[in-house]
C-alpha positions in Angstrom: 29.6 6.4 -39.3 26.3 6.2 -37.4 23.1 7.5 -39.0 21.7 8.3 -35.5 22.7 11.5 -33.7 23.9 11.5 -30.1 20.4 12.1 -28.7 18.9 9.2 -30.6 21.8 6.9 -29.6 21.3 7.9 -26.0 17.6 7.0 -26.2 18.3 3.6 -27.7 21.0 2.9 -25.1 18.6 3.9 -22.3 15.8 1.8 -23.7 18.1 -1.2 -23.9 19.3 -0.6 -20.3 15.7 -0.5 -19.0 14.8 -3.6 -21.1 17.7 -5.6 -19.7 17.0 -4.5 -16.1 20.6 -3.3 -15.7 20.9 -0.8 -12.9 24.6 0.1 -13.7 23.6 0.6 -17.3 20.7 3.0 -16.4 23.0 4.8 -14.0 25.6 5.2 -16.8 23.2 6.1 -19.6 21.0 8.7 -17.9 23.9 11.2 -17.4 24.9 10.4 -21.0 21.5 11.3 -22.2 21.6 14.6 -20.3 25.0 15.3 -21.8 23.5 14.6 -25.3 21.0 17.3 -24.6 17.9 15.4 -23.5 15.8 17.0 -20.8 14.6 15.2 -17.7 11.1 15.2 -19.2 12.3 13.5 -22.4 14.4 11.0 -20.4 11.4 10.3 -18.2 9.2 9.6 -21.2 11.8 7.3 -22.8 12.2 5.4 -19.5 8.4 4.9 -19.2 8.0 3.8 -22.8 10.9 1.3 -22.4 9.3 0.0 -19.3 6.0 -0.5 -21.0 7.7 -2.4 -23.8 9.7 -4.5 -21.3 6.5 -5.5 -19.3 4.7 -7.1 -22.2 7.1 -10.0 -22.7 7.8 -10.3 -19.0 4.0 -10.8 -18.4 3.8 -13.2 -21.3 6.7 -15.3 -19.8 5.0 -15.3 -16.4 1.6 -16.3 -17.9 3.3 -19.1 -20.0 5.1 -20.5 -17.0 1.9 -20.4 -14.8 -0.2 -22.0 -17.5 2.2 -25.0 -17.7 1.9 -25.7 -14.0 -1.0 -28.2 -13.3 -1.8 -26.8 -9.9 -1.1 -23.5 -8.3 -0.8 -23.2 -4.5 -3.8 -21.7 -2.8 -2.2 -19.0 -0.8 -5.4 -17.0 -0.1 -5.6 -18.6 3.4 -2.0 -17.9 4.3 -0.7 -14.7 2.7 1.8 -14.3 5.6 3.8 -17.2 4.3 6.0 -15.0 2.2 5.2 -16.8 -1.1 4.7 -13.5 -3.0 1.2 -14.1 -4.2 -1.4 -11.5 -3.9 -3.7 -13.9 -2.2 -6.6 -13.2 -4.5 -6.1 -15.8 -7.2 -2.8 -17.6 -6.4 -0.9 -15.7 -9.1 2.2 -14.1 -7.9 2.5 -10.4 -7.9 5.6 -9.3 -9.8 7.0 -5.9 -9.2 3.7 -4.5 -8.0 1.9 -5.9 -11.1 -0.5 -8.7 -10.7 
């Protein structure tokens, strides 16, 4: 028997769905959270917290990868190339976060 109630279980599941970047999981767990009695405001807060937690290791992985590359392409002269960089420092912009 679980020690967590259905609201708590829904929050954990939703956080895991966000952390794993699983769209079908998010689409499944949001209605489940509403059914468990969570309001849209509570779900929104849970999603935003999960996203903040997810972004920390994602940024660390990106920084680690870039630090191990001896040279970065200088894309500031040609941002139309579609390389995905912001053009300011050669670091790629990931999901609107540079």
